C-alpha positions in Angstrom: 9.8 -0.9 4.4 7.0 1.5 3.9 5.6 2.5 0.5 3.1 5.1 1.7 4.6 8.5 2.5 2.9 9.5 5.8 3.9 13.2 5.2 1.4 13.1 2.3 -1.0 10.8 4.1 -1.2 12.3 7.6 -2.6 10.4 10.5 -4.0 11.8 13.7 -4.3 9.8 17.0 -7.6 8.1 17.1 -8.1 8.0 13.3 -9.8 4.7 12.3 -7.6 3.2 9.5 -8.2 0.2 7.3 -5.2 -1.6 5.8 -6.9 -3.5 3.0 -5.0 -6.5 1.8 -2.6 -6.0 4.6 -0.3 -9.0 3.9 2.4 -9.1 6.4 1.1 -5.9 8.1 3.9 -3.4 7.5 1.6 -0.4 7.0 -0.8 -1.5 9.7 2.0 -1.7 12.2 3.2 1.9 11.3 -0.4 3.2 11.7 -0.6 1.5 15.1 2.7 3.1 16.2 1.3 6.5 15.2 -1.7 6.1 17.5 -4.5 5.1 15.0 -7.3 2.6 15.6 -6.2 0.1 13.0 -8.1 -2.7 11.2 -5.9 -5.0 9.1 -7.9 -7.1 6.7 -6.7 -9.8 4.3 -8.2 -13.0 2.8 -5.2 -15.0 3.8 -6.0 -16.6 7.2 -2.3 -17.5 7.9 -1.2 -13.9 7.4 -4.0 -12.5 9.5 -3.0 -14.9 12.3 0.6 -13.6 12.1 -0.4 -10.0 12.0 -2.6 -10.5 15.1 0.3 -12.0 17.0 2.5 -9.0 16.1 -0.2 -6.5 17.2 -0.3 -8.3 20.6 3.5 -8.2 20.8 3.6 -4.5 20.0 0.9 -3.8 22.7 2.9 -5.8 25.2 6.1 -4.0 24.4 4.5 -0.6 24.6 5.2 0.3 20.9 1.8 2.0 20.4 0.5 5.1 22.3 -2.1 4.7 24.9 -5.6 4.7 23.4 -4.5 3.2 20.1 -6.1 -0.1 19.1 -5.4 -2.8 16.4 -7.3 -5.8 15.2 -6.7 -8.2 12.3 -9.6 -9.7 10.5 -10.1 -12.1 7.6 -12.3 -10.8 4.9 -13.1 -10.1 1.2 -12.1 -6.8 -0.4 -15.2 -7.0 -2.6 -17.6 -7.4 0.3 -16.1 -5.5 3.2 -17.7 -6.4 6.6 -17.9 -2.8 7.7 -20.7 -0.1 7.9 -20.8 2.8 5.4 -18.5 5.7 6.2 -16.7 3.9 9.0 -13.0 4.8 8.3 -11.1 8.0 8.3 -8.2 6.6 6.2 -7.7 3.5 4.0 -4.4 2.0 2.7 -4.4 -0.5 -0.1 -0.8 -1.4 -1.0 0.2 -3.8 -3.8 -3.2 -5.4 -4.0 -5.3 -4.0 -6.8 -3.0 -5.6 -9.5 -4.2 -9.0 -8.2 -7.9 -8.5 -8.3 -10.0 -8.9 -11.5 -12.7 -6.5 -10.3 -10.6 -3.5 -9.3 -13.6 -1.2 -9.9 -15.6 -3.2 -7.3 -12.8 -2.8 -4.8 -12.7 1.0 -5.3 -16.5 1.1 -4.9 -16.2 -0.8 -1.6 -13.5 1.5 -0.3 -15.5 4.6 -1.3 -18.5 3.1 0.6 -16.6 2.6 3.9 -14.6 5.8 3.7 -15.9 8.8 5.6 -16.5 12.1 3.6 -13.3 14.0 3.8 -11.4 10.7 4.4 -8.1 9.8 2.6 -7.1 6.9 0.5 -3.5 5.7 -0.3 -3.2 3.2 -3.1 0.1 1.6 -4.3 0.6 -0.6 -7.4 3.6 -1.8 -9.3 4.8 0.9 -11.7 4.3 0.3 -15.5 7.8 0.3 -16.8 9.6 -1.8 -14.1 6.6 -4.2 -14.2 6.7 -4.6 -18.0 10.3 -5.5 -17.8 9.6 -8.2 -15.2 6.7 -9.6 -17.3 9.0 -9.7 -20.4 11.7 -11.5 -18.5 9.6 -14.1 -16.7 6.2 -15.6 -17.1 6.7 -17.2 -13.7 6.8 -13.8 -12.1 3.1 -13.1 -12.8 1.4 -16.1 -14.5 0.5 -18.0 -11.3 -2.5 -18.4 -9.1 -3.0 -15.2 -7.2 -0.4 -13.4 -9.3 -0.5 -10.0 -11.1 -3.2 -9.9 -13.7 -2.7 -6.3 -15.0 -0.1 -3.5 -15.2 -1.4 0.0 -14.4 -0.3 3.2 -16.1 -0.4 6.0 -13.6 -3.0 8.0 -15.5 -5.2 4.9 -15.8 -5.2 4.4 -12.0 -5.9 8.1 -11.4 -8.8 7.9 -13.8 -10.2 4.9 -12.0 -10.0 6.7 -8.7 -11.8 9.7 -10.2 -14.5 7.5 -11.7 -15.1 5.9 -8.3 -15.9 9.4 -6.9 -12.6 10.1 -5.3 -10.4 13.2 -5.8 -6.7 12.4 -6.4 -4.3 14.9 -4.7 -0.8 13.6 -5.2 1.4 10.8 -6.6 5.0 9.7 -6.3 7.2 6.6 -7.0 9.0 4.4 -4.5 11.5 1.6 -4.1 13.8 2.2 -7.1 16.5 0.0 -5.6 14.0 -2.9 -5.7 13.4 -2.8 -9.5 16.9 -4.1 -10.5 16.6 -6.8 -7.8 13.4 -8.1 -9.4 14.8 -7.9 -12.9 17.7 -10.0 -11.8 15.4 -12.6 -10.1 13.2 -12.7 -13.2 16.3 -13.3 -15.4 17.8 -16.1 -13.3 14.5 -17.6 -12.0 12.1 -16.1 -9.6 12.7 -18.8 -7.0 16.4 -19.0 -7.5 17.5 -17.2 -4.4 20.9 -18.9 -4.4 22.1 -17.3 -7.6 25.1 -15.1 -6.9 23.7 -11.9 -8.4 20.5 -12.3 -6.4 22.3 -12.9 -3.1 24.7 -10.0 -3.7 21.8 -7.5 -4.5 19.7 -8.8 -1.6 22.6 -7.9 0.7 22.5 -4.4 -0.7 18.8 -4.1 0.2 19.5 -5.5 3.7 22.2 -2.8 4.1 19.7 -0.2 3.1 17.4 -1.2 5.9 19.8 -2.2 8.7 23.2 -1.0 7.6 25.5 1.6 9.1 24.3 5.3 9.0 26.8 6.0 6.2 25.6 3.1 4.0 21.9 3.9 4.7 22.5 7.5 3.8 24.1 6.5 0.5 21.4 4.0 -0.4 18.6 6.3 0.5 20.1 9.1 -1.5 20.5 6.8 -4.5 16.9 5.6 -4.2 15.6 9.1 -4.0 17.4 10.1 -7.1 16.3 7.0 -9.0 12.7 6.9 -7.8 11.4 9.2 -10.6 13.1 7.0 -13.2 12.7 3.3 -12.1 10.7 3.4 -8.9 9.1 0.0 -8.4 5.9 1.3 -7.0 3.4 4.0 -8.1 1.7 5.6 -5.2 -1.5 7.7 -5.5 -3.4 9.6 -2.8 -7.0 10.6 -3.0 -9.8 12.1 -0.8 -13.5 11.4 -0.6 -15.3 14.7 -1.1 -17.2 16.2 1.8 -20.9 16.3 1.6 -22.3 19.8 0.9 -23.8 21.3 4.1 -27.5 22.0 4.2 -26.7 25.8 4.1 -24.5 25.4 1.0 -27.1 23.3 -0.8 -29.7 25.9 0.0 -27.5 28.7 -1.3 -26.8 26.7 -4.5 -30.5 26.2 -5.1 -31.4 29.9 -4.5 
């Protein structure tokens, strides 16, 4: 289940891509399949070990084009172990709402992104997230949980303040909002509750169901995304440096 729309965030074979806070690796795997040189980074050693195993399995199965590469590394988003301007693209999905110093993370991403490079950032959308918080303290008030809820304009302002230029937004995963509202209402860890089990089956059908069912669920989600999409997705670029000629002309 991808949150980033790769038609708005185009990858070229050989692009060096950082999946920051990669978690289970879903976006990193897709970038690898598209021929990128992928670095998946997370502070969770167990998840990094699992992502590393999947990269190896994908390589063995021939799921990635020749020449693509993928590594998984443990690291800190506030002190990235990479040189300045070393990535063409960066994805940070459902991470910034967990980190107290979100401005510091943006500064680090700006540092390691090449001029002209692209950033995709996804966070929980304000309204669906507010409902989850209202229904359940357990949903967010735990170690490593969500510490803030972004409004879309607030996130775009932070991207701009970091020196980036936003160029597009959208919402995603509308079918997941009711699922989480139900879980918050009956207990976040209560997966045996009948409404939770029934709705989870719908989400499974959306991913692996018959073409007819998948067509219907995807059409419903597309229609509902602007209203109750669970994730807010923003895209931004790092400005190109002015060329020496342009700088000279500007000063003339």
